[in-house]
C-alpha positions in Angstrom: 107.1 93.9 101.4 109.9 96.9 101.3 112.8 95.8 102.7 114.4 99.3 103.8 117.6 98.3 105.3 118.4 95.1 107.2 116.6 96.3 110.5 113.9 97.5 108.8 110.7 96.3 106.6 107.3 98.4 105.3 105.1 95.4 104.6 102.1 96.3 102.4 97.8 95.0 102.5 94.8 96.4 100.9 94.6 99.0 103.4 98.3 99.9 105.0 102.1 100.8 105.2 102.9 98.3 108.3 106.0 99.6 109.3 108.0 96.8 111.1 111.3 95.9 112.6 113.4 92.4 111.8 113.9 90.3 114.8 116.5 88.7 113.2 115.3 85.2 114.2 112.6 82.9 112.5 109.3 81.8 114.2 106.7 79.4 113.6 104.0 80.3 111.0 100.4 80.7 112.0 99.6 77.2 110.4 102.9 75.8 112.3 104.3 73.9 109.3 107.1 76.3 108.3 109.3 78.7 109.7 109.3 82.4 108.8 111.2 86.1 109.9 110.2 87.3 112.6 108.8 90.8 112.9 107.9 93.3 115.3 105.2 95.8 114.3 105.7 99.0 114.4 102.6 100.9 113.2 99.9 100.9 110.7 100.2 104.0 107.9 98.0 105.1 105.6 100.8 106.5 102.8 104.4 105.1 102.3 105.4 108.5 102.7 103.4 108.8 106.6 105.4 105.3 106.9 108.9 106.3 106.0 108.4 109.2 108.0 107.7 107.3 111.0 110.1 105.2 110.4 113.6 108.0 110.6 111.5 109.1 113.9 112.6 105.3 115.4 115.7 105.5 114.1 117.1 108.4 115.5 114.8 107.4 118.9 117.3 104.2 118.3 120.5 106.3 118.6 119.7 108.5 121.3 117.4 106.0 123.6 121.1 104.9 125.6 122.8 106.9 127.9 122.8 110.5 128.2 123.2 113.0 125.3 124.7 116.9 125.7 122.4 118.8 123.1 124.6 119.4 120.4 125.5 115.9 120.7 121.9 115.1 119.9 121.0 117.5 117.4 124.3 116.3 115.2 122.9 112.8 115.7 119.5 114.0 114.4 121.0 115.7 111.6 123.1 112.4 110.9 120.7 109.9 110.6 118.7 112.5 108.4 121.4 112.3 106.3 121.3 108.3 105.8 117.8 108.2 106.0 117.3 110.5 102.7 120.2 109.1 101.1 118.3 105.5 101.7 115.3 107.1 100.3 116.8 108.1 96.7 118.8 104.4 96.8 114.9 103.4 97.3 113.6 105.3 95.1 115.7 105.5 91.8 115.4 102.3 92.0 
């Protein structure tokens, strides 16, 4: 599993990169014997690049979802989110 930030992870299996939102709570495991972190699956992607690209769009959508925004404010939000996303990806890739 790749933790992008406090709210997002990318799980990896033999076939996909799975984008998940961290729900910041615990739930019972499938066998019911233990507690595990709860996630909301957002999508399945054939490459890490595609999962990260979709994550960027999710972050932008989260910022613009509430309220009404003038176009210039929305564009600035997109620029800011893209810059923050690029910086986070650079930090991940430099490890």
